[in-house]
Backbone bond lengths (Angstrom), bond angles and torsions (degrees), N, CA, C in turn:
res aa  C-N    CA-C-N  psi(-1)  N-CA   C-N-CA  omega(-1)  CA-C   N-CA-C  phi
1 M - - - 1.473 - - 1.514 109.55 -
2 P 1.358 116.91 128.05 1.465 119.24 -178.60 1.516 114.34 -57.12
3 L 1.326 118.74 -35.80 1.470 121.87 -179.90 1.527 110.71 -66.70
4 T 1.295 116.92 -42.80 1.481 120.04 178.86 1.522 110.74 -63.49
5 R 1.313 116.83 -43.03 1.474 120.46 178.73 1.507 110.57 -63.37
6 A 1.330 117.08 -40.73 1.463 121.51 -178.26 1.541 111.29 -64.89
7 I 1.326 116.35 -40.20 1.476 120.33 178.70 1.507 109.95 -65.73
8 K 1.330 117.42 -42.82 1.475 120.42 -179.96 1.522 109.93 -65.78
9 Q 1.298 117.86 -40.80 1.462 119.42 179.45 1.526 110.60 -64.84
10 A 1.328 116.59 -37.94 1.477 120.79 179.05 1.533 110.03 -65.73
11 A 1.345 117.64 -37.82 1.462 120.85 178.45 1.518 110.95 -64.08
12 L 1.309 117.44 -45.65 1.460 121.23 179.11 1.534 111.54 -65.15
13 A 1.344 116.09 -37.99 1.462 119.20 178.44 1.530 112.68 -64.08
14 L 1.334 115.38 -28.52 1.472 120.52 -179.67 1.540 111.23 -79.49
15 G 1.335 116.36 -7.02 1.455 118.71 177.27 1.494 116.39 108.97
16 F 1.342 117.69 -1.54 1.469 118.42 177.10 1.504 108.10 -68.83
17 D 1.333 116.19 145.57 1.459 121.44 -178.22 1.523 113.10 -93.40
18 A 1.327 117.48 -16.01 1.442 121.44 179.96 1.527 108.47 -149.84
19 V 1.325 115.95 143.14 1.465 121.82 178.03 1.511 109.03 -149.32
20 G 1.325 116.17 138.44 1.449 121.37 178.37 1.528 110.04 -150.60
21 I 1.317 115.28 162.00 1.465 120.87 -178.44 1.503 109.80 -120.65
22 V 1.344 116.45 139.35 1.471 120.64 172.53 1.520 107.32 -132.27
23 R 1.335 115.28 138.58 1.447 121.34 176.00 1.526 107.92 -87.70
24 V 1.337 117.49 128.76 1.445 120.17 -177.78 1.530 110.73 -100.40
25 D 1.333 117.80 -2.91 1.445 121.40 -178.07 1.516 113.75 -107.89
26 S 1.349 116.69 8.69 1.450 119.59 -178.76 1.525 111.58 -87.69
27 P 1.336 118.49 156.37 1.481 121.47 179.07 1.510 112.09 -58.39
28 A 1.352 117.48 -25.97 1.468 120.23 -177.52 1.537 112.49 -87.55
29 A 1.328 118.82 -1.73 1.455 121.15 179.72 1.531 110.27 -60.95
30 P 1.330 118.44 142.07 1.477 121.21 -166.93 1.519 114.70 -93.65
31 Q 1.357 118.46 28.09 1.460 118.49 -175.38 1.523 113.85 -55.12
32 A 1.332 117.05 -45.23 1.469 120.90 -177.13 1.531 110.67 -63.51
33 T 1.305 117.38 -40.44 1.446 121.51 179.57 1.520 111.36 -66.14
34 L 1.339 115.70 -42.96 1.458 120.81 -179.84 1.522 110.84 -64.26
35 T 1.338 117.50 -42.21 1.466 121.87 178.58 1.530 109.95 -60.21
36 S 1.326 116.83 -43.93 1.452 121.73 -178.39 1.533 110.98 -64.67
37 R 1.347 116.62 -45.15 1.454 120.75 -179.01 1.525 110.80 -63.59
38 L 1.322 116.39 -44.26 1.473 120.76 -179.09 1.532 110.35 -64.76
39 T 1.315 116.75 -43.23 1.459 120.94 -179.66 1.517 111.65 -61.74
40 Q 1.325 117.55 -43.69 1.456 121.41 178.59 1.547 111.17 -62.15
41 W 1.322 114.75 -42.45 1.486 120.41 179.72 1.520 110.41 -62.93
42 L 1.321 116.57 -42.50 1.469 121.28 179.29 1.538 109.93 -66.74
43 E 1.309 118.16 -40.66 1.457 121.62 -179.57 1.527 112.27 -62.15
44 R 1.314 116.38 -29.24 1.450 120.73 178.31 1.539 111.38 -80.42
45 G 1.299 117.95 -5.16 1.455 122.80 178.77 1.532 113.17 74.13
46 Y 1.314 116.23 21.45 1.465 119.90 -175.96 1.516 113.07 -76.83
47 H 1.355 117.10 -4.27 1.464 119.05 177.00 1.521 110.76 -88.26
48 A 1.329 118.99 -0.05 1.468 123.72 175.78 1.527 109.04 57.26
49 T 1.343 117.75 -128.07 1.468 121.30 -176.79 1.512 113.35 -90.21
50 M 1.303 117.64 7.37 1.484 121.43 -176.68 1.526 109.24 -81.04
51 A 1.331 115.81 69.18 1.459 121.93 -174.75 1.509 112.85 -59.86
52 W 1.330 117.12 -26.81 1.460 119.53 -179.19 1.525 112.53 -62.46
53 M 1.339 117.38 -19.90 1.452 119.21 179.70 1.551 111.87 -76.18
54 E 1.347 115.75 -16.06 1.442 119.61 178.37 1.535 113.90 -76.81
55 R 1.318 115.43 -18.93 1.453 119.28 -173.52 1.521 110.76 -74.63
56 T 1.318 115.79 125.93 1.468 125.16 176.66 1.539 113.69 39.67
57 P 1.346 117.27 67.86 1.472 118.33 179.15 1.522 113.43 -58.87
58 E 1.338 116.48 -30.14 1.463 118.18 178.24 1.504 111.82 -65.26
59 K 1.327 117.55 -29.21 1.463 121.10 176.96 1.521 110.03 -69.71
60 R 1.322 117.76 -39.71 1.467 121.58 179.48 1.521 111.57 -64.58
61 A 1.327 116.06 -27.31 1.465 121.00 -177.87 1.518 113.52 -89.92
62 D 1.329 117.11 -16.08 1.470 119.54 -172.91 1.535 111.11 -128.48
63 P 1.329 119.59 101.74 1.455 122.14 -179.78 1.513 114.68 -59.87
64 R 1.335 117.07 -20.51 1.453 119.84 -179.54 1.540 112.44 -69.32
65 I 1.354 115.72 -19.51 1.471 119.37 173.94 1.528 110.05 -81.22
66 V 1.334 115.28 -32.83 1.470 119.93 179.40 1.536 110.41 -71.58
67 L 1.336 115.23 -44.49 1.468 121.37 177.86 1.510 108.33 -126.98
68 P 1.337 117.32 99.98 1.483 119.62 179.57 1.523 111.58 -56.23
69 G 1.315 116.14 132.55 1.455 120.33 -177.05 1.503 115.34 87.30
70 C 1.315 116.30 2.86 1.467 120.45 179.56 1.525 110.23 -63.70
71 R 1.344 115.64 130.69 1.461 121.39 177.89 1.505 112.53 -116.07
72 S 1.327 116.69 -30.96 1.463 118.83 -175.03 1.537 109.57 -138.29
73 M 1.341 115.21 160.25 1.428 121.27 175.53 1.536 107.97 -131.20
74 V 1.312 116.20 129.67 1.458 122.87 174.68 1.531 106.38 -96.65
75 C 1.356 115.83 112.23 1.471 121.62 -178.35 1.497 108.70 -102.60
76 V 1.327 117.70 132.44 1.463 122.50 -177.81 1.525 110.55 -127.74
77 G 1.313 115.52 154.87 1.460 121.40 175.56 1.490 111.06 -134.28
78 L 1.336 116.62 143.97 1.454 122.33 179.22 1.533 108.85 -127.42
79 N 1.301 116.25 120.49 1.451 122.95 -179.78 1.532 111.05 -65.91
80 Y 1.353 117.42 130.42 1.467 118.96 179.64 1.506 112.88 -118.58
81 L 1.322 118.83 10.19 1.474 121.41 -177.79 1.538 110.13 -76.62
82 T 1.339 115.32 121.90 1.467 120.47 178.14 1.553 109.18 -107.46
83 D 1.328 113.62 161.04 1.472 119.82 179.96 1.525 109.38 -86.91
84 D 1.325 115.72 59.49 1.478 120.91 -179.78 1.524 108.61 -133.02
85 R 1.316 114.25 156.50 1.462 119.82 175.89 1.519 109.91 -123.63
86 A 1.333 115.79 139.43 1.454 119.87 178.30 1.517 110.18 -71.01
87 D 1.345 115.37 151.40 1.459 121.14 176.79 1.523 108.77 -81.72
88 E 1.326 116.98 114.06 1.456 120.72 -176.15 1.539 112.26 -100.06
89 L 1.327 116.88 15.28 1.475 119.39 179.55 1.537 110.17 -67.03
90 P 1.327 117.44 153.35 1.468 120.21 177.64 1.530 110.86 -56.91
91 G 1.308 115.47 141.85 1.460 120.41 178.69 1.551 112.77 95.41
92 Y 1.345 116.57 -1.49 1.448 120.09 178.31 1.519 110.77 -118.43
93 G 1.337 114.63 146.42 1.456 119.88 178.00 1.519 111.04 -93.08
94 R 1.312 116.42 173.85 1.440 122.33 179.05 1.527 110.35 -123.64
95 I 1.318 115.35 131.74 1.465 122.32 -178.75 1.519 107.50 -117.71
96 A 1.320 115.99 139.16 1.472 121.49 179.91 1.542 108.91 -59.37
97 R 1.325 115.15 144.04 1.465 121.96 -174.72 1.532 114.20 -54.14
98 Y 1.330 117.22 -38.18 1.463 117.66 -174.80 1.502 112.10 -65.32
99 A 1.365 117.97 -17.05 1.450 121.69 -178.39 1.519 112.20 -101.85
100 W 1.321 119.71 11.42 1.461 121.29 -179.80 1.512 112.02 -72.01
101 G 1.303 118.02 -33.92 1.460 120.91 -175.69 1.500 112.02 -108.97
102 R 1.357 116.25 -148.18 1.435 120.87 -179.26 1.533 110.73 -71.36
103 D 1.318 115.81 159.83 1.452 122.05 -177.47 1.538 110.47 -58.57
104 Y 1.311 115.78 121.90 1.469 119.64 -177.17 1.529 111.40 -65.97
105 H 1.313 117.81 -25.02 1.468 118.87 176.90 1.533 110.75 -60.16
106 D 1.337 115.52 -40.83 1.455 120.56 179.87 1.538 111.49 -73.00
107 V 1.316 115.95 -42.32 1.457 120.01 -176.99 1.527 111.49 -65.52
108 L 1.330 116.60 -52.55 1.458 120.37 178.38 1.511 112.21 -68.36
109 G 1.335 115.08 -38.66 1.471 118.39 -178.59 1.489 113.86 -59.94
110 A 1.336 116.81 -40.61 1.447 120.96 178.01 1.532 112.05 -65.12
111 K 1.312 116.36 -40.15 1.470 120.26 178.98 1.528 110.58 -68.25
112 L 1.339 116.50 -38.33 1.458 119.17 179.62 1.538 111.20 -67.77
113 K 1.313 118.37 -35.63 1.453 120.29 176.32 1.548 109.70 -63.47
114 Q 1.310 116.65 -39.65 1.450 120.48 176.51 1.532 111.28 -63.71
115 L 1.307 115.91 -40.45 1.460 119.68 177.81 1.516 111.14 -66.92
116 E 1.304 118.36 -37.64 1.445 121.59 174.47 1.538 111.05 -60.40
117 E 1.326 116.69 -40.76 1.432 121.05 178.29 1.531 111.07 -63.78
118 R 1.318 115.72 -39.34 1.460 120.45 178.25 1.531 111.20 -66.03
119 I 1.346 115.68 -39.00 1.466 119.77 178.07 1.539 109.54 -65.20
120 A 1.339 116.50 -39.04 1.468 119.82 179.29 1.540 111.83 -63.35
121 T 1.356 115.12 -33.37 1.481 119.08 175.67 1.520 110.52 -70.09
122 L 1.308 117.08 -41.58 1.478 121.99 -178.64 1.509 112.31 -71.47
123 A 1.349 116.37 -37.11 1.454 120.63 -176.18 1.536 109.30 -142.02
124 P 1.325 118.06 83.16 1.475 121.02 -174.41 1.520 114.12 -57.05
125 Q 1.335 117.61 -23.55 1.458 120.46 -178.42 1.533 112.81 -78.62
126 A 1.296 117.39 -11.42 1.452 120.75 -173.97 1.539 112.16 -73.69
127 I 1.324 114.67 143.19 1.461 122.07 169.99 1.499 106.86 -105.95
128 T 1.328 117.87 133.71 1.469 121.77 -178.79 1.521 110.88 -133.12
129 R 1.322 115.05 158.28 1.468 121.78 173.92 1.517 106.89 -151.69
130 S 1.336 116.88 129.62 1.460 120.34 -175.87 1.536 111.25 -114.00
131 Y 1.336 113.48 151.98 1.470 120.14 179.00 1.512 109.81 -141.38
132 V 1.323 115.37 148.85 1.468 123.24 170.34 1.514 108.30 -131.05
133 D 1.308 117.58 83.32 1.467 120.07 176.91 1.531 111.89 60.57
134 T 1.285 118.72 28.02 1.457 121.36 -177.98 1.517 111.77 -126.11
135 G 1.317 119.18 -23.36 1.454 121.73 -176.68 1.517 111.56 -98.79
136 P 1.303 117.91 171.00 1.472 122.85 179.78 1.534 112.31 -76.43
137 I 1.314 116.41 61.70 1.454 123.01 -177.51 1.527 109.41 -124.37
138 M 1.312 117.14 129.46 1.477 120.57 174.80 1.538 106.63 -83.74
139 E 1.323 113.59 78.97 1.454 120.75 -166.67 1.521 113.53 -64.27
140 K 1.309 118.66 -36.54 1.481 118.91 179.15 1.516 111.65 -65.69
141 A 1.319 117.21 -41.22 1.475 120.99 179.46 1.536 110.57 -64.27
142 W 1.332 117.92 -41.42 1.449 119.39 -179.89 1.526 111.79 -74.88
143 A 1.310 117.28 -33.11 1.463 119.70 175.22 1.529 111.45 -63.78
144 E 1.323 115.99 -35.19 1.468 120.23 174.14 1.511 111.12 -63.95
145 Q 1.325 116.66 -42.54 1.469 120.49 178.76 1.519 112.10 -66.09
146 A 1.369 115.66 -27.76 1.472 120.60 -179.72 1.529 111.94 -86.56
147 G 1.340 116.57 0.73 1.458 119.77 174.07 1.521 115.35 87.29
148 L 1.355 118.46 10.25 1.479 119.84 -179.49 1.513 112.38 -72.99
149 G 1.297 117.07 -25.51 1.438 122.86 -179.22 1.505 110.11 169.68
150 W 1.326 117.57 -174.02 1.456 120.22 178.08 1.530 108.66 -118.91
151 I 1.315 116.32 158.20 1.454 121.94 178.13 1.534 107.00 -80.72
152 G 1.330 116.89 116.71 1.450 121.59 -178.74 1.525 112.20 -77.89
153 K 1.323 115.30 178.38 1.453 119.38 -178.00 1.528 112.45 -67.62
154 H 1.338 117.87 -15.93 1.459 121.15 173.66 1.518 112.43 -86.30
155 S 1.333 117.62 2.44 1.457 126.32 177.78 1.512 113.75 77.61
156 N 1.339 118.69 6.23 1.435 123.14 174.57 1.517 111.37 -98.59
157 L 1.320 117.93 158.58 1.452 121.08 179.63 1.516 108.62 -75.29
158 V 1.350 116.15 139.94 1.459 123.28 176.94 1.517 107.32 -123.55
159 S 1.348 115.93 126.18 1.446 121.92 177.30 1.522 109.60 -103.56
160 S 1.310 118.16 137.39 1.481 119.39 177.05 1.510 110.98 -67.28
161 D 1.338 117.30 -21.34 1.462 121.08 179.09 1.543 114.19 -95.08
162 H 1.354 115.61 -36.87 1.435 120.11 -171.90 1.523 112.99 -117.51
163 G 1.298 118.39 6.67 1.443 121.17 -179.54 1.524 111.81 62.75
164 S 1.341 115.41 -140.88 1.466 121.60 -177.54 1.515 113.13 -93.97
165 W 1.318 117.26 10.73 1.484 119.49 -168.74 1.528 113.31 -103.44
166 L 1.329 117.54 39.97 1.462 119.50 175.85 1.532 110.61 -109.08
167 L 1.321 116.02 127.32 1.446 120.99 168.35 1.521 107.16 -88.06
168 L 1.328 116.30 141.46 1.451 121.47 -168.75 1.537 112.29 -110.74
169 G 1.324 114.85 147.94 1.456 121.48 173.12 1.523 107.54 -149.29
170 E 1.323 118.50 166.68 1.447 120.22 -178.90 1.520 110.98 -153.35
171 I 1.326 113.91 154.14 1.451 121.92 173.50 1.520 108.40 -122.32
172 L 1.308 116.65 119.86 1.457 121.30 172.60 1.511 107.73 -84.68
173 T 1.312 116.58 140.66 1.477 119.74 -178.28 1.519 112.05 -147.81
174 T 1.302 115.94 153.37 1.463 121.17 176.05 1.526 111.84 -83.98
175 L 1.324 117.46 0.48 1.472 120.96 179.83 1.528 110.93 -72.89
176 E 1.305 116.09 148.51 1.462 122.14 171.80 1.506 107.91 -94.20
177 L 1.299 116.37 100.98 1.473 122.99 -177.97 1.499 111.73 -106.03
178 E 1.322 115.50 164.22 1.460 120.84 179.68 1.515 110.78 -80.62
179 Q 1.313 116.66 126.95 1.457 121.67 -174.37 1.533 111.55 -82.42
180 D 1.338 113.50 147.24 1.476 120.29 174.39 1.505 108.78 -90.95
181 E 1.327 116.75 166.21 1.457 123.10 176.77 1.538 108.84 -74.74
182 P 1.319 118.64 135.40 1.478 120.00 174.58 1.512 111.41 -60.94
183 A 1.301 117.03 150.95 1.465 121.18 179.87 1.524 110.92 -72.83
184 T 1.331 115.84 154.64 1.449 122.77 177.40 1.528 110.13 -100.03
185 D 1.290 116.55 136.67 1.473 121.80 179.38 1.539 107.85 -71.13
186 L 1.333 115.37 118.48 1.448 121.44 -179.26 1.532 113.52 -111.19
187 C 1.329 116.10 16.53 1.463 119.83 -179.97 1.547 112.20 -67.32
188 G 1.328 115.73 -31.44 1.452 118.96 178.42 1.518 111.33 59.20
189 S 1.329 115.66 -136.84 1.492 120.46 -179.02 1.526 113.05 -90.78
190 C 1.343 117.70 3.63 1.452 120.96 -178.33 1.521 111.84 -65.19
191 T 1.324 117.19 134.11 1.471 122.23 177.27 1.528 111.43 -131.43
192 L 1.321 116.70 24.46 1.485 120.12 -177.91 1.517 112.68 -58.19
193 C 1.341 117.25 -40.16 1.444 119.48 -178.16 1.544 111.46 -65.64
194 I 1.316 115.59 -37.68 1.461 119.74 178.69 1.517 110.04 -65.95
195 Q 1.311 116.09 -42.13 1.474 120.35 179.64 1.526 111.47 -67.31
196 A 1.320 117.43 -32.64 1.454 121.70 -174.80 1.511 113.63 -77.71
197 C 1.315 118.52 -20.76 1.462 120.90 -176.44 1.538 110.61 -63.17
198 P 1.327 117.85 117.87 1.467 119.23 -173.54 1.505 114.88 -68.52
199 T 1.350 118.13 -21.87 1.461 122.04 -176.41 1.523 112.85 -111.17
200 R 1.348 116.13 5.91 1.461 120.80 -178.24 1.532 111.14 57.20
201 A 1.337 115.25 40.87 1.465 119.69 -179.82 1.514 112.88 -75.56
202 I 1.346 115.93 -21.89 1.483 118.43 176.53 1.524 106.94 -83.64
203 T 1.317 116.37 93.83 1.447 121.40 -170.68 1.525 113.33 -72.27
204 E 1.292 115.70 -23.68 1.466 123.90 174.18 1.506 106.81 -161.79
205 P 1.330 118.58 162.93 1.479 118.74 -178.53 1.519 111.41 -52.73
206 Y 1.321 116.57 128.70 1.465 126.32 175.28 1.528 113.13 78.75
207 V 1.328 118.80 5.93 1.472 120.78 -177.63 1.535 107.91 -127.30
208 V 1.356 115.40 124.93 1.467 122.33 179.08 1.520 110.84 -118.83
209 D 1.325 115.53 130.21 1.454 122.20 174.81 1.504 108.31 -91.83
210 A 1.349 117.35 108.42 1.449 121.06 -175.57 1.527 111.49 -63.11
211 N 1.332 118.35 -24.47 1.458 121.12 179.26 1.530 112.21 -59.07
212 R 1.337 116.79 -25.86 1.444 121.63 -178.43 1.522 113.72 -109.79
213 C 1.321 117.42 -5.44 1.473 121.18 -174.24 1.507 111.42 -81.46
214 L 1.339 116.76 130.26 1.463 120.83 -179.49 1.515 113.12 -64.23
215 S 1.332 117.29 -30.38 1.467 118.56 177.01 1.537 110.37 -63.36
216 Y 1.345 117.17 -41.86 1.453 119.65 177.04 1.524 111.06 -69.11
217 L 1.334 116.35 -47.19 1.458 119.67 -174.06 1.516 113.75 -65.58
218 T 1.335 117.34 -32.35 1.481 120.08 -179.86 1.502 113.56 -88.48
219 I 1.320 118.71 -11.07 1.479 119.89 -175.29 1.517 111.58 -121.75
220 E 1.309 118.03 -57.95 1.467 122.68 -172.58 1.513 113.48 -85.05
221 H 1.312 117.94 -31.41 1.463 120.76 -175.68 1.517 111.33 -69.05
222 R 1.326 115.60 126.02 1.472 120.40 177.84 1.537 108.96 -104.01
223 G 1.313 115.64 144.65 1.457 120.25 177.45 1.511 111.91 130.78
224 E 1.316 114.97 168.39 1.441 121.10 -179.37 1.529 110.17 -71.92
225 A 1.319 116.76 171.29 1.455 121.82 -177.82 1.513 111.56 -59.44
226 D 1.348 117.56 -32.94 1.466 119.29 -176.71 1.518 112.95 -71.31
227 T 1.335 117.87 -6.14 1.457 119.32 173.83 1.538 111.75 -85.99
228 I 1.315 116.64 -2.74 1.474 122.96 177.15 1.524 107.80 -107.22
229 P 1.346 119.84 125.30 1.450 120.08 -179.53 1.514 112.25 -54.95
230 S 1.317 116.13 142.27 1.475 122.22 -173.81 1.524 112.08 -60.75
231 D 1.318 117.00 -34.23 1.479 118.87 -179.75 1.518 111.16 -66.90
232 L 1.318 116.48 -32.56 1.472 120.06 177.04 1.530 110.48 -76.44
233 Q 1.321 117.61 -36.19 1.459 120.74 176.70 1.541 110.70 -57.76
234 R 1.325 115.66 -41.08 1.449 118.59 179.85 1.509 113.33 -65.00
235 Q 1.316 115.78 -25.58 1.474 120.76 179.39 1.537 112.30 -85.14
236 F 1.326 117.85 -5.04 1.462 120.62 174.74 1.514 110.51 -59.64
237 G 1.348 117.24 -34.65 1.447 119.12 -171.74 1.503 108.47 58.35
238 N 1.336 117.60 -124.96 1.470 119.75 176.66 1.520 112.06 -110.00
239 H 1.337 116.80 18.20 1.467 120.67 176.08 1.530 109.81 -70.97
240 I 1.312 115.88 125.96 1.464 120.39 -179.82 1.544 112.96 -122.23
241 F 1.362 116.32 -13.99 1.456 119.29 176.26 1.535 107.00 -156.02
242 G 1.330 115.42 105.42 1.447 120.01 178.04 1.540 112.29 75.11
243 C 1.332 114.72 -179.84 1.484 120.22 -178.02 1.512 108.36 -154.23
244 D 1.320 115.39 134.46 1.484 121.50 177.77 1.530 112.13 -111.36
245 D 1.332 119.02 8.23 1.445 120.61 -171.36 1.538 112.73 -56.17
246 C 1.320 116.55 -44.73 1.452 117.69 -177.86 1.525 112.68 -72.83
247 L 1.327 117.15 -22.20 1.447 121.38 178.09 1.549 111.27 -81.92
248 D 1.312 115.82 -38.70 1.458 121.66 -175.17 1.537 111.87 -58.38
249 V 1.315 117.10 -31.45 1.478 119.87 -172.79 1.547 112.20 -92.24
250 C 1.322 117.48 -6.20 1.467 119.27 -177.11 1.531 112.38 -65.43
251 P 1.333 118.66 123.61 1.458 120.59 -176.90 1.545 113.39 -59.41
252 F 1.297 117.25 -26.50 1.475 118.87 -178.00 1.527 111.57 -71.69
253 N 1.331 117.97 -13.43 1.440 120.77 176.28 1.502 113.88 -76.80
254 L 1.340 115.90 -11.92 1.483 120.01 178.81 1.505 111.03 -67.48
255 R 1.359 117.94 -26.49 1.470 121.64 -177.04 1.524 111.72 -102.11
256 A 1.326 117.40 1.64 1.464 119.96 -178.17 1.509 111.77 -73.34
257 G 1.331 117.02 135.66 1.451 121.36 176.02 1.527 110.85 -89.61
258 F 1.304 115.56 176.57 1.462 120.37 -176.11 1.545 110.29 -91.59
259 T 1.311 115.29 154.46 1.437 120.61 -178.44 1.530 112.79 -68.76
260 K 1.314 114.90 152.31 1.475 121.12 174.08 1.514 110.66 -101.08
261 E 1.335 117.55 1.42 1.461 121.73 -175.54 1.546 110.31 -90.36
262 P 1.344 116.50 110.07 1.471 119.70 -176.79 1.518 113.64 -63.34
263 A 1.337 117.95 -21.46 1.463 120.22 -177.71 1.518 112.40 -65.47
264 F 1.319 117.77 -18.68 1.457 119.71 -179.05 1.521 112.78 -92.68
265 T 1.327 117.72 6.07 1.459 120.59 175.91 1.529 109.59 -64.00
266 P 1.353 117.78 128.77 1.442 119.52 -176.56 1.516 113.06 -72.17
267 S 1.314 115.62 157.33 1.470 121.15 171.33 1.519 109.17 -98.63
268 P 1.326 118.58 163.01 1.479 120.36 178.19 1.534 111.32 -57.42
269 L 1.315 116.93 -32.75 1.472 120.62 -177.61 1.524 111.07 -71.82
270 T 1.338 118.56 -37.40 1.476 120.01 179.88 1.490 113.45 -81.44
271 L 1.348 116.60 -29.18 1.449 119.87 179.92 1.539 111.71 -79.35
272 A 1.298 115.87 -34.01 1.489 120.15 -178.84 1.515 109.61 -139.65
273 P 1.342 117.45 70.12 1.467 119.25 -178.44 1.528 113.13 -75.20
274 S 1.307 116.63 117.18 1.439 122.29 -179.95 1.536 109.11 -71.17
275 L 1.322 117.76 126.28 1.441 122.74 -178.80 1.511 110.08 -65.54
276 E 1.338 117.86 -36.71 1.445 121.81 179.97 1.541 109.43 -68.19
277 T 1.343 116.28 -42.38 1.469 118.81 179.40 1.505 110.84 -62.05
278 L 1.310 117.37 -42.63 1.472 120.76 179.02 1.517 111.76 -64.11
279 A 1.324 117.08 -38.34 1.449 121.48 179.55 1.517 112.30 -61.13
280 Q 1.352 117.02 -31.81 1.474 121.65 -176.90 1.531 112.45 -96.60
281 M 1.319 117.21 -0.95 1.478 121.06 -175.26 1.536 111.44 -70.01
282 D 1.325 116.30 136.33 1.465 119.16 175.20 1.522 110.67 -98.25
283 E 1.289 116.95 175.01 1.449 122.16 -173.85 1.523 112.30 -61.00
284 A 1.332 116.37 -43.19 1.453 119.15 -178.92 1.517 112.27 -64.42
285 T 1.322 116.45 -41.64 1.448 120.68 178.36 1.528 111.21 -66.09
286 F 1.332 115.99 -39.60 1.476 120.56 176.37 1.525 110.59 -58.32
287 R 1.316 117.15 -48.24 1.452 119.94 -178.31 1.507 111.98 -65.52
288 A 1.309 117.72 -37.42 1.461 121.70 179.68 1.526 110.76 -70.79
289 S 1.338 116.59 -39.63 1.462 121.22 -176.69 1.522 111.63 -71.56
290 F 1.323 118.16 -34.83 1.439 121.58 -173.66 1.528 113.69 -119.63
291 H 1.345 113.85 29.50 1.454 119.40 -175.93 1.518 112.33 -59.59
292 H 1.331 118.62 -37.75 1.456 121.75 179.75 1.527 110.55 -113.86
293 S 1.328 116.66 39.77 1.435 121.97 -175.37 1.530 111.62 -127.36
294 P 1.324 117.94 144.38 1.448 118.72 174.02 1.507 114.34 -67.27
295 I 1.307 117.67 -9.20 1.466 122.21 179.39 1.520 111.16 -65.02
296 R 1.341 117.09 -20.26 1.443 121.20 175.59 1.524 111.78 -53.90
297 R 1.345 116.05 -28.17 1.470 121.86 -175.34 1.532 111.69 -58.00
298 A 1.356 117.06 -36.14 1.459 121.13 -176.72 1.519 111.89 -75.22
299 K 1.344 116.73 -19.07 1.466 123.48 -173.67 1.546 109.99 64.38
300 L 1.303 115.57 160.93 1.461 120.35 -176.35 1.516 111.30 -61.32
301 A 1.319 117.07 -41.95 1.466 120.60 -178.55 1.508 111.05 -60.14
302 G 1.334 116.75 -43.18 1.440 120.37 -178.88 1.514 111.96 -68.22
303 L 1.335 116.30 -40.93 1.456 120.21 -179.70 1.532 111.56 -65.26
304 Q 1.339 115.27 -42.01 1.472 118.45 178.75 1.538 111.73 -69.60
305 R 1.304 117.76 -34.38 1.470 119.45 172.91 1.500 111.46 -60.68
306 N 1.322 116.68 -45.91 1.477 120.46 179.04 1.532 111.97 -64.24
307 A 1.328 114.77 -38.66 1.475 119.14 178.71 1.533 111.35 -63.53
308 A 1.345 114.04 -39.32 1.472 118.74 179.55 1.521 111.05 -65.80
309 I 1.323 116.69 -38.62 1.480 120.60 177.40 1.531 108.92 -65.26
310 A 1.324 117.55 -42.40 1.452 121.74 -179.97 1.527 111.52 -63.63
311 R 1.348 115.55 -38.38 1.474 118.96 178.53 1.518 109.66 -65.80
312 T 1.307 117.92 -38.45 1.483 120.16 177.32 1.504 110.46 -64.40
313 N 1.322 117.22 -41.42 1.445 121.37 -178.19 1.531 111.48 -66.85
314 S 1.324 116.98 -30.05 1.462 119.09 -176.91 1.534 110.81 -80.35
């Protein structure tokens, strides 16, 4: 379909590294399966304190509830892997790669708004709505259906071209677009990500318990250090914001190229964050240092708690 091709070409021209289409109104759409999987995960309490995930799980699984009349979803991915290495010397913390540069919500969000404008030019009758990890969309599951990659045993998306280093966004639309083939799971018998998880948060292939996940504990979990079990604190190592351990070992990352997006270039503070500097940081300095960074999500109290745990571990 010329319109589908034009939208994909526009996405690539804007700098996205991957784009795919999934129809959400077809009989084969996986809404029922997604609702069931999410409900089971919530019933096991694997969402920890993220109570917002309990709200209307059927809405999270069905984009037609989010955008009435939605027929298609344009799923995009942007590579964030840079040719940099974190400083692992004693006295320094470790930050997940996606947070080394500018906030991906802003970077992807701006590109998606431009793509929405392009769609409005191509099809003025279309209604669209875009999200970057902010709306009630199970984006990894839909990206898999759109052919961007498959959900690996660590529960993250894996691309045969870009490995695990794709940030995801999507545009819901009332347009009837041509659907791509869903991706095939190529994990096979590999369990490296499960073995690499320092806290054994991957309780079984494709299932993660947020209560034990360092990404949750260092970012979403609120409270003093004593609200985190001591055995998990010891597994923090020098992680102070997020965790890439399960991604770093994925064999598909060996073939991944580096990003062309300059916004993801790390700063000295994110590449080599001094634990002592963070411990002495005040609120004004925190806001100025991380004004355009996803690290704001942890808040100063959370970041300093994590830094204190890392200092104890070192």
